[in-house]
C-alpha distance (Angstrom), angle and dihedral (degrees) to the residues before:
residue distance angle dihedral
M1 . . .
S2 3.79 . .
K3 3.80 125.1 .
N4 3.79 118.3 -147.0
L5 3.79 136.4 177.2
V6 3.78 127.0 -138.9
T7 3.81 119.3 -169.7
I8 3.79 122.9 -160.6
I9 3.80 118.1 -154.6
P10 3.82 110.2 -172.6
R11 3.78 119.2 -143.5
A12 3.80 100.4 -170.8
K13 3.81 122.7 96.1
Q14 3.76 94.3 -148.3
P15 3.81 132.8 59.3
I16 3.78 106.9 -64.8
S17 3.76 140.5 -166.7
L18 3.74 121.4 -137.8
S19 3.76 121.1 -145.1
G20 3.73 138.3 149.9
F21 3.81 86.9 56.2
F22 3.81 106.2 171.0
P23 3.81 134.3 151.9
L24 3.80 98.7 -102.0
V25 3.78 128.7 -163.9
P26 3.84 111.9 -135.0
L27 3.81 109.4 -138.6
D28 3.81 99.4 174.1
S29 3.79 140.0 -25.2
E30 3.79 94.2 -72.7
S31 3.78 107.1 28.0
L32 3.82 126.1 65.6
T33 3.77 117.5 174.1
P34 3.79 122.3 -164.5
P35 3.79 120.7 -139.9
P36 3.78 115.4 -98.5
F37 3.81 92.8 -103.8
L38 3.78 141.3 5.0
P39 3.82 106.5 -113.6
S40 3.79 115.9 -126.4
H41 3.80 90.3 -133.8
W42 3.80 92.5 63.8
M43 3.84 108.5 124.5
A44 3.80 126.7 -172.0
Q45 3.78 145.5 173.1
V46 3.80 114.3 -145.7
H47 3.81 122.4 -139.8
A48 3.81 128.5 -174.9
S49 3.79 129.2 -166.9
Y50 3.79 139.3 161.5
A51 3.76 119.3 -108.6
D52 3.81 93.6 -116.5
C53 3.81 95.1 46.7
T54 3.77 128.6 78.3
S55 3.80 96.1 -158.6
T56 3.77 121.3 84.7
S57 3.78 132.0 -153.8
L58 3.75 125.8 -145.7
V59 3.78 113.5 -115.6
S60 3.77 88.2 -176.7
R61 3.81 112.8 26.9
R62 3.78 95.3 -166.5
L63 3.77 132.3 45.3
R64 3.78 110.9 -86.7
R65 3.77 127.0 -156.8
F66 3.81 113.2 -125.4
H67 3.78 126.6 -160.6
P68 3.82 135.1 -176.8
S69 3.81 93.9 -81.6
F70 3.82 90.1 65.8
T71 3.83 107.2 124.3
G72 3.78 105.8 -178.7
F73 3.78 144.9 -108.7
T74 3.78 139.1 -53.5
L75 3.79 116.0 -139.1
S76 3.80 126.1 -171.6
S77 3.79 97.2 -150.8
P78 3.82 133.6 50.3
H79 3.79 90.6 -142.6
V80 3.79 96.8 62.3
H81 3.78 121.3 114.7
V82 3.78 117.5 -154.4
R83 3.76 125.8 -158.9
L84 3.77 132.4 -173.5
H85 3.77 120.2 -151.7
M86 3.80 99.4 -156.1
H87 3.77 131.3 -162.7
S88 3.75 112.3 -165.3
T89 3.78 137.9 151.6
S90 3.80 88.9 -141.5
H91 3.79 117.8 93.0
V92 3.80 98.2 -127.8
S93 3.78 116.1 155.6
T94 3.79 115.2 -145.9
S95 3.80 98.6 179.1
P96 3.80 116.8 109.1
S97 3.75 119.8 -124.6
P98 3.84 115.6 -96.3
N99 3.79 94.0 -104.0
S100 3.77 98.8 40.4
S101 3.77 127.2 105.6
P102 3.83 118.3 -119.4
P103 3.81 105.6 -63.2
H104 3.80 116.5 -114.0
F105 3.77 101.8 -129.2
Y106 3.79 94.0 170.6
K107 3.76 142.8 40.1
S108 3.79 128.5 -141.2
M109 3.76 119.8 -112.0
K110 3.78 135.8 178.3
G111 3.75 120.6 -109.6
G112 3.77 125.0 21.0
S113 3.74 130.9 -71.9
T114 3.78 121.2 -154.4
L115 3.78 116.4 -94.3
L116 3.78 108.7 -94.3
S117 3.80 91.8 -7.0
G118 3.75 111.3 175.5
C119 3.82 93.6 44.5
D120 3.76 117.7 126.4
D121 3.84 90.4 -129.9
S122 3.77 121.3 86.2
V123 3.79 110.5 -88.1
S124 3.82 119.0 -114.4
T125 3.77 129.7 178.3
E126 3.82 92.8 -162.8
R127 3.76 120.3 102.0
P128 3.81 111.7 -108.1
W129 3.82 92.2 -138.6
K130 3.80 132.2 65.4
T131 3.79 115.4 -101.3
S132 3.79 128.0 -148.5
D133 3.79 108.5 -76.0
A134 3.81 102.7 157.9
R135 3.79 139.6 61.1
L136 3.76 134.0 -151.7
V137 3.79 107.0 -157.2
L138 3.81 118.2 -170.5
E139 3.78 127.7 -156.2
D140 3.82 90.0 -113.9
G141 3.82 87.7 68.4
S142 3.80 98.5 -104.6
V143 3.80 118.1 137.1
W144 3.81 120.6 -155.1
M145 3.80 118.2 -165.0
A146 3.78 115.2 -146.2
K147 3.78 145.6 155.2
S148 3.78 120.0 -100.3
F149 3.77 133.5 -132.7
G150 3.77 131.0 166.1
A151 3.81 114.8 28.8
S152 3.82 126.9 1.5
G153 3.78 131.5 -137.4
T154 3.81 134.3 64.6
Q155 3.81 124.9 -49.6
I156 3.78 134.2 173.3
G157 3.79 130.1 -152.4
E158 3.79 148.7 130.1
V159 3.82 113.2 -75.7
V160 3.83 115.8 -132.6
F161 3.79 130.5 165.6
N162 3.81 126.0 -130.0
T163 3.81 121.0 -156.1
S164 3.82 97.9 -162.2
L165 3.79 115.8 129.3
T166 3.81 94.5 -157.0
G167 3.78 139.5 17.1
Y168 3.79 101.5 63.4
Q169 3.82 91.1 154.0
E170 3.82 91.8 56.3
I171 3.80 87.6 49.8
L172 3.81 92.6 49.7
T173 3.80 91.9 52.9
D174 3.83 97.8 40.9
P175 3.84 104.9 114.8
S176 3.82 89.6 -150.3
Y177 3.84 88.1 77.8
A178 3.80 93.5 65.0
G179 3.81 109.6 138.4
Q180 3.81 94.4 16.1
F181 3.79 139.1 106.7
V182 3.80 108.0 -137.9
L183 3.80 115.1 -145.7
M184 3.80 112.3 -162.7
T185 3.81 113.6 -145.3
N186 3.80 89.8 -161.8
P187 3.83 99.9 91.0
H188 3.81 100.2 -147.0
I189 3.81 116.4 62.3
G190 3.80 132.9 166.9
N191 3.80 101.5 36.1
T192 3.82 93.8 122.3
G193 3.81 96.0 42.7
V194 3.81 117.5 -150.4
N195 3.80 136.0 -68.7
L196 3.80 135.4 -174.0
D197 3.83 95.0 -115.5
D198 3.82 96.1 65.7
E199 3.78 98.6 54.4
E200 3.82 117.2 118.4
S201 3.81 94.6 -161.6
N202 3.78 139.6 7.4
Q203 3.81 94.7 -89.3
C204 3.80 145.4 5.6
F205 3.80 113.6 -83.5
L206 3.80 101.7 177.6
A207 3.80 119.4 104.6
G208 3.81 96.9 -129.8
L209 3.81 148.0 -28.4
V210 3.82 126.4 -117.7
I211 3.81 119.7 -167.8
R212 3.78 139.9 161.0
S213 3.79 100.6 -132.1
I214 3.80 132.7 9.9
S215 3.79 117.9 -148.7
M216 3.78 110.8 -118.7
C217 3.80 91.2 -152.0
T218 3.80 137.8 29.7
S219 3.78 128.5 -130.4
N220 3.79 114.9 -174.5
W221 3.79 131.3 106.9
R222 3.82 91.3 -135.0
C223 3.81 95.2 51.2
S224 3.80 114.9 121.9
E225 3.81 100.4 165.8
A226 3.81 141.9 14.0
L227 3.79 117.2 -103.3
G228 3.82 94.6 -119.5
D229 3.80 93.4 51.7
Y230 3.80 90.5 46.9
L231 3.80 93.6 52.0
K232 3.78 91.5 47.1
K233 3.81 90.8 54.6
Q234 3.80 89.6 47.3
N235 3.84 89.8 49.3
I236 3.81 91.6 -124.1
M237 3.79 120.1 148.7
A238 3.80 118.6 -134.4
I239 3.80 136.8 174.9
Y240 3.81 135.7 -164.4
D241 3.79 139.6 179.9
V242 3.80 91.1 59.8
D243 3.81 127.8 126.5
T244 3.81 98.8 -100.9
R245 3.82 92.4 172.3
A246 3.80 92.0 58.6
I247 3.81 91.9 47.2
T248 3.81 91.2 48.0
R249 3.80 91.2 52.7
R250 3.79 89.2 50.4
L251 3.81 91.5 51.2
R252 3.79 91.6 48.7
E253 3.79 91.8 51.0
D254 3.81 100.1 38.7
G255 3.81 101.3 24.6
S256 3.80 129.2 -122.0
L257 3.81 111.7 -23.5
I258 3.78 133.7 -156.8
G259 3.79 111.0 -116.1
V260 3.78 140.6 -176.5
L261 3.80 123.7 -143.1
S262 3.79 114.7 -158.3
T263 3.79 140.3 169.7
D264 3.81 90.7 178.7
E265 3.81 108.6 113.7
S266 3.80 92.4 -170.1
T267 3.82 92.6 67.7
T268 3.79 115.4 82.0
D269 3.79 125.3 -133.8
K270 3.80 89.4 -114.0
E271 3.80 91.8 55.8
L272 3.81 91.4 49.7
I273 3.81 91.6 49.5
E274 3.80 89.6 51.5
M275 3.80 89.1 52.2
A276 3.81 89.7 53.4
H277 3.80 91.6 50.2
K278 3.80 93.4 51.7
W279 3.81 97.6 47.0
K280 3.81 119.2 88.1
I281 3.80 132.0 -171.1
V282 3.82 99.9 177.3
G283 3.79 111.4 96.3
V284 3.82 93.9 14.3
D285 3.81 119.9 129.7
L286 3.80 103.3 -128.6
I287 3.81 95.3 163.3
S288 3.81 99.3 71.7
G289 3.79 92.5 62.2
I290 3.81 96.3 53.6
S291 3.83 104.7 35.3
C292 3.79 120.8 102.6
E293 3.81 116.8 -94.2
A294 3.81 98.2 -136.7
P295 3.84 137.6 17.0
Y296 3.79 119.4 -88.2
N297 3.80 137.9 174.7
W298 3.80 124.6 -113.4
S299 3.81 123.6 -158.3
E300 3.81 105.8 153.0
K301 3.81 113.3 120.1
T302 3.78 129.9 -157.8
D303 3.80 106.8 -75.0
T304 3.81 112.4 -100.8
E305 3.80 88.4 -122.4
W306 3.81 89.9 63.3
E307 3.81 100.7 32.8
F308 3.80 109.2 122.6
K309 3.82 107.0 170.7
T310 3.79 125.1 90.7
G311 3.78 127.1 -134.8
S312 3.80 92.4 34.5
D313 3.82 96.9 156.5
Y314 3.80 102.1 110.8
R315 3.79 108.1 172.9
E316 3.80 95.9 -179.7
E317 3.80 115.3 78.0
F318 3.81 122.1 -145.3
H319 3.78 125.2 -163.2
V320 3.81 111.4 -133.1
V321 3.79 124.9 -174.9
A322 3.82 108.8 -151.5
Y323 3.80 119.6 -160.6
D324 3.78 110.4 -141.8
F325 3.80 107.5 -136.8
G326 3.82 87.4 149.4
I327 3.79 100.1 -43.5
K328 3.80 120.9 -167.9
H329 3.79 120.0 -129.6
N330 3.78 93.3 -125.2
I331 3.80 92.5 58.3
L332 3.79 86.3 59.4
R333 3.81 92.0 44.8
R334 3.80 91.7 51.9
L335 3.81 91.7 50.8
A336 3.81 90.1 49.8
S337 3.81 91.0 47.5
Y338 3.81 89.2 55.1
G339 3.81 90.8 55.5
C340 3.80 101.6 -92.2
K341 3.76 128.6 144.9
V342 3.80 102.4 -145.1
T343 3.79 128.7 -153.3
V344 3.81 112.7 -172.0
V345 3.82 116.7 -153.4
P346 3.84 133.1 -174.3
S347 3.79 121.5 -94.1
K348 3.83 92.7 -105.3
W349 3.81 96.3 45.6
P350 3.83 106.6 137.3
A351 3.79 117.0 -108.8
S352 3.79 89.5 -131.7
E353 3.81 91.0 60.3
T354 3.79 90.5 48.6
L355 3.80 92.6 52.0
K356 3.82 90.0 49.6
L357 3.80 87.2 64.7
N358 3.81 87.6 61.5
P359 3.81 94.2 -137.3
D360 3.80 123.4 -166.5
G361 3.80 87.7 -138.6
V362 3.80 143.7 -4.7
L363 3.79 126.1 -135.2
F364 3.79 122.7 -157.8
S365 3.78 106.4 -158.1
N366 3.76 138.2 -146.8
G367 3.80 119.6 -84.4
P368 3.81 144.7 161.7
G369 3.76 133.5 -86.5
D370 3.77 138.6 3.5
P371 3.84 117.3 -10.6
A372 3.82 89.0 -153.5
A373 3.83 88.2 63.0
V374 3.83 92.7 64.9
P375 3.83 106.5 57.3
Y376 3.81 90.0 157.9
A377 3.81 88.8 64.8
V378 3.80 91.7 49.9
E379 3.81 89.7 53.7
I380 3.80 91.3 50.6
V381 3.80 90.2 52.2
K382 3.82 91.2 49.0
D383 3.82 91.0 52.8
I384 3.83 92.6 52.3
I385 3.83 100.4 42.2
G386 3.81 110.8 107.0
K387 3.81 93.7 14.1
A388 3.81 97.8 77.2
P389 3.81 137.2 6.7
V390 3.80 109.3 -84.9
F391 3.82 133.2 -154.4
G392 3.82 118.5 -172.6
I393 3.80 123.4 -166.1
C394 3.82 123.3 -168.1
M395 3.83 104.2 -48.2
G396 3.81 87.3 20.8
H397 3.82 88.7 55.7
Q398 3.82 90.9 52.5
L399 3.81 92.9 47.0
L400 3.80 89.5 51.3
G401 3.80 89.2 51.5
Q402 3.79 91.3 54.1
A403 3.79 93.4 42.5
L404 3.83 89.4 54.4
G405 3.79 90.9 54.4
G406 3.80 98.9 -93.9
K407 3.79 130.9 126.0
T408 3.78 132.5 -121.6
F409 3.79 127.9 -150.1
K410 3.79 138.1 -166.9
M411 3.78 113.9 -104.6
K412 3.80 123.3 -135.2
F413 3.80 95.9 -110.1
G414 3.80 103.3 -17.5
H415 3.78 130.6 -135.8
H416 3.78 117.5 -69.5
G417 3.80 121.9 160.1
G418 3.79 148.0 62.5
N419 3.80 98.8 -99.9
H420 3.82 107.1 65.3
P421 3.83 115.2 135.2
V422 3.79 115.1 -135.7
C423 3.79 127.1 -174.7
N424 3.80 115.0 -137.1
L425 3.81 98.6 -147.0
R426 3.80 94.5 -167.1
K427 3.79 95.3 53.7
G428 3.79 98.1 29.3
C429 3.81 93.6 -129.1
I430 3.80 137.8 118.5
E431 3.79 122.8 -116.2
I432 3.81 124.3 -166.1
S433 3.77 104.6 -139.7
A434 3.80 144.3 -169.2
Q435 3.81 111.2 -124.7
N436 3.78 138.1 -179.2
H437 3.80 118.5 168.6
N438 3.80 141.2 111.1
Y439 3.81 97.1 -162.1
A440 3.80 132.9 62.4
V441 3.80 140.3 -171.3
D442 3.79 117.6 -107.1
P443 3.83 102.5 -131.7
A444 3.81 92.2 -161.8
S445 3.81 89.2 65.0
L446 3.82 94.4 56.5
P447 3.84 125.0 97.1
P448 3.85 116.0 -97.7
S449 3.81 90.9 -110.1
I450 3.81 91.3 66.8
E451 3.80 113.4 89.0
M452 3.79 122.1 -150.5
T453 3.81 105.0 -137.8
H454 3.82 102.8 176.1
I455 3.81 136.7 31.2
N456 3.79 130.1 -167.8
L457 3.80 107.1 -119.0
N458 3.80 93.7 -150.5
D459 3.81 94.2 66.1
N460 3.84 106.4 -4.0
S461 3.80 91.6 -114.2
C462 3.80 120.5 156.6
A463 3.82 110.6 -86.4
G464 3.82 102.6 168.2
L465 3.81 143.7 19.8
R466 3.81 136.8 -163.9
C467 3.80 138.3 -175.9
P468 3.84 113.7 174.9
E469 3.81 93.0 -171.7
L470 3.81 91.6 58.8
K471 3.84 93.5 35.1
I472 3.81 91.9 -120.5
M473 3.79 131.1 149.9
S474 3.80 129.7 164.5
L475 3.79 143.4 172.0
Q476 3.80 128.8 -157.9
Y477 3.81 91.3 -148.7
H478 3.83 137.5 52.3
P479 3.82 115.9 -83.9
E480 3.81 91.7 179.7
A481 3.81 87.0 73.4
S482 3.78 102.0 -148.8
P483 2.90 100.5 180.0
G484 3.84 95.7 19.4
P485 2.94 164.7 -100.9
H486 3.81 104.4 126.5
D487 3.81 100.4 -156.2
S488 3.81 94.7 113.0
D489 3.80 100.1 45.1
L490 3.80 89.9 105.7
A491 3.82 87.5 74.6
F492 3.81 86.8 80.7
R493 3.80 89.3 55.0
E494 3.81 89.1 51.5
F495 3.81 88.9 52.8
I496 3.81 89.1 51.7
Q497 3.80 90.0 51.3
L498 3.81 90.2 49.0
M499 3.80 91.0 53.5
K500 3.79 92.6 42.8
G501 3.80 91.8 53.2
T502 3.80 90.7 51.5
K503 3.79 94.7 44.6
S504 3.79 93.5 51.8
């Protein structure tokens, strides 16, 4: 099997048709003699490119079998170069001699011939690849063309980037991403599909997904559905084939930006930019729309197949009331695995009703958005502090900071990913953590009695608080590690010890 290359260089300055396309043997600079027949086993892939561009596009994605009735090509531009990648058992040379001028492997003709007419495959004028049909428009005025998958339409949100290499399904179903477009810096997404076991909530809450490349196939024994089909059912917009590295650099330099995703061709770029300018996420209560509507009990533990801690036999049961500000399922599973009976309550559940349950501890969960936009939650936290051991995670950590008299602020681009190094100041060790937040507690605004226990080593921001007198502990990141790593899982054990010390 030999592989040859034929290059077409058009001479006309108007749209042309190419015919008489045969593998010719150059004999000298003036004479080119075709073979006596075109073999039926001649196979080729057809490429087209413009003279000023280095990239080529496939006219025919697969190898096509040509036979003597083949008549040629129709091209819409005089500046197009066409190449055939041929596979043939015949030893036909298609390279011109060193001193010859470019060989004329075509002749002009009037009218138009059908693209690849004479092939034994059915003829189609449609491109065999998906073209850009979506736009991501940012508030800075930049427009990014992309290809869509999942749902169609127009959606608006805050664009953030996530540096996790795995766990895209846990990210999709993390309620803390409500109102945000998540851009994955890992370029290849979708290769493991989706499954019901990895979901962190009952639905997707994020506004959209932005990735570099979507896997066209899945390869995982747990896969039950392709990513694109899943997002379409969840009515979540997603785009691919966009320069995620360039967008990430822009977000790092300029901070998180409001963006609009749209597959609507009737809306102009200017209109989409105006939409981005008018939409705000700061000061918006995003918790009320994702919290549960009524209390419920949770007893499911981490499956034994995925359990990673040792010494997991906790005979003593503790009753924990967990406030749902956007709680992840694996936070609840970790509490249950450490011997807790968990009652989950809505975000606006009165503190008085919680204390009537006589809990051994109270957990304030993760959640989306600005902690300053939910003053009702801050008041609930204030009413519970000092009356029961408290553990705050992510949003819960920020609410504790405000309830203790501190201030929170919006970060430039936040922390989103499963590879953030955190220093545990009490133990003098480093933990690699999973994080997802755009706001942080200002430690300088806290009372002297509040101890900062963890700092993020990327920017020295506050990542943990503690007050033994008030029986308070909190982390800015996710100790449940879904997706991993598992370095901080011992925080749940510390919460158990805090409750045990109070109960005794």
